[in-house]
C-alpha positions, -999 to +999 in steps of 0.1 A: -105+544+075-097+546+112-093+513+130-108+513+165-090+497+194-118+471+196-114+462+159-076+460+162-079+437+191-103+414+172-078+413+142-050+403+166-072+377+182-081+362+149-044+360+139-036+341+171-065+317+166-054+309+131-018+304+143-030+282+171-051+261+148-021+253+126-036+268+095-002+269+077+003+239+054+032+217+062+063+213+042+073+177+042+111+178+043+115+141+036+099+143+002+105+180-004+069+190-011+045+214+006+010+203+012-020+220-004-049+221+022-084+211+014-118+213+030-128+189+058-144+158+042-132+166+007-112+134+005-143+112+005-150+094-027-132+070-050-094+069-057-067+050-074-038+042-052-003+031-062+021+018-036+057+010-042+077-012-018+114-015-022+135-040-003+172-047-002+177-083-012+209-102-001+215-126-030+243-153-027+270-147-053+253-116-067+254-095-035+228-069-025+201-060-051+170-039-050+138-059-048+101-054-040+072-045-062+042-023-069+005-027-060-024-009-076-056-005-056-092+009-060-102+028-029-137+037-017-137+062+012-163+080+034-158+107+060-168+101+096-175+135+111-178+121+146-144+104+145-129+132+124-114+105+101-121+086+069-133+050+067-122+032+036-120-002+019-097-011-010-092-039-034-062-050-053-064-044-090-030-055-102+007-053-095+042-063-104+074-075-088+109-061-096+135-083-112+162-094-089+195-109-101+180-120-134+149-136-119+113-122-120+085-136-098+050-127-112+013-135-110-013-126-136-035-095-130-065-116-123-048-133-094-043-099-076-081-094-079-088-126-061-072-112-029-102-103-006-109-066-002-093-048+028-124-035+046-113-017+078-088+010+068-086+044+084-073+076+068-066+106+091-061+140+074-053+174+090-071+194+064-055+227+074-019+214+076-024+189+048-009+158+066-022+124+055-019+090+073-035+058+061-035+026+082-052-008+084-046-022+049-042-060+049-037-085+021-044-122+026-030-143-002-045-178-001-054-174+036-090-174+050-111-183+081-084-174+106-096-165+141-081-130+136-068-120+102-044-095+117-029-114+147-034-151+141-002-170+140+010-183+106+029-215+100+067-213+102+072-233+071+057-258+045+059-287+070+039-269+096+015-256+070+002-291+065-007-294+102-038-281+121-049-254+125-028-239+097-039-263+070-075-251+075-064-215+068-048-223+034-066-227+002-061-228-036-068-191-042-062-191-080-080-225-086-051-242-104-052-274-082-022-263-060-026-249-025-016-213-021-009-188-049+011-199-079+039-174-088+057-178-121+095-177-120+113-165-151+147-154-162+179-174-155+156-200-141+120-209-149+091-226-131+066-221-104+066-213-066+035-219-044+031-194-016+009-179+011+013-143+023-001-119+048+009-083+041+003-049+058+007-015+042+006+019+059+011+052+041+019+087+053+025+120+035+006+151+024-025+160+004-022+181-027-057+196-027-089+174-026-079+150-054-044+138-048-020+127-020+016+115-021+042+103+004+060+073+018+047+037+022+058+011+047+052-026+042+055-057+065+047-092+054+051-128+061+055-152+031+055-190+034+067-211+005+046-242+003+066-258-026+080-253-060+088-272-092+123-258-098+150-284-091+180-260-096+166-231-076+160-228-039+135-200-031+149-199+005+183-187-008+190-151+002+171-127+025+155-093+022+150-063+045+134-029+042+155-007+019+175+019+039+164+047+017+128+054+028+120+074-003+122+043-025+089+031-009+062+055-017+026+061-027+005+082-049-033+085-048-055+103-074-093+108-075-113+087-098-150+088-108-173+071-083-182+046-110-145+036-114-135-001-114-102-019-113-101-017-151-101+021-148-073+020-122-052-001-145-060+022-174-047+051-152-015+031-149-011+025-186-018+061-197+004+076-170-023+093-150-008+075-120+028+086-120+051+060-137+080+072-115+082+087-080+064+121-080+088+138-056 
């Protein structure tokens, strides 16, 4: 078949249009995985999201240790064609903290579910390139009725937490008669610590088709210790910072049925549908 000059010009033009639109999927060099593009709007629906936050904890006597923890969330997402972005809400379903120097800090699964849903999250996806960015997730542990949940100042310590206006923000979230959230300490010491926390989580990475996304997670948080019942342990001892290896803080998201609940998310954790270890 003979190709006319006009047809050849059209083919060349289409090539350059595709090139200009960035149709090639990205290769994320940080995680070593190439994206798999998906149709516009295809990431609407219900998902299970695992985020891992790893910190470097400076512990007196013991030195530097890895700390941090894992959150599991149920995500509901819709596509906003006008804004070319997804609007989503998510709720905490469970989690765990890593052991540090023989000490584990934990709360029961039901306590995670008492954290109010995060309602104003945005996910932006370049469906051709396969890039994925999620922002706006906020967790308020035992904090409520602040003028602005994102920007309102938090108390600097337990003394200021008893003063106005901060005392009006703090409540007994888990209903055990103690203000704040009760965290169980176990290991070389045992007891309880009562805290409040505001936490932000952003994620960025790539999509792997319409049903999965992976990448890195970044966390920032403020935790105030209101008190404890451990006479031989000072929760203020030591300090922590973001771990210098960014790949130790990561996320994975997988599609779930639209009828899924937090119980289904935790079942996906138990049966390994959500990756038990970093998937890259």
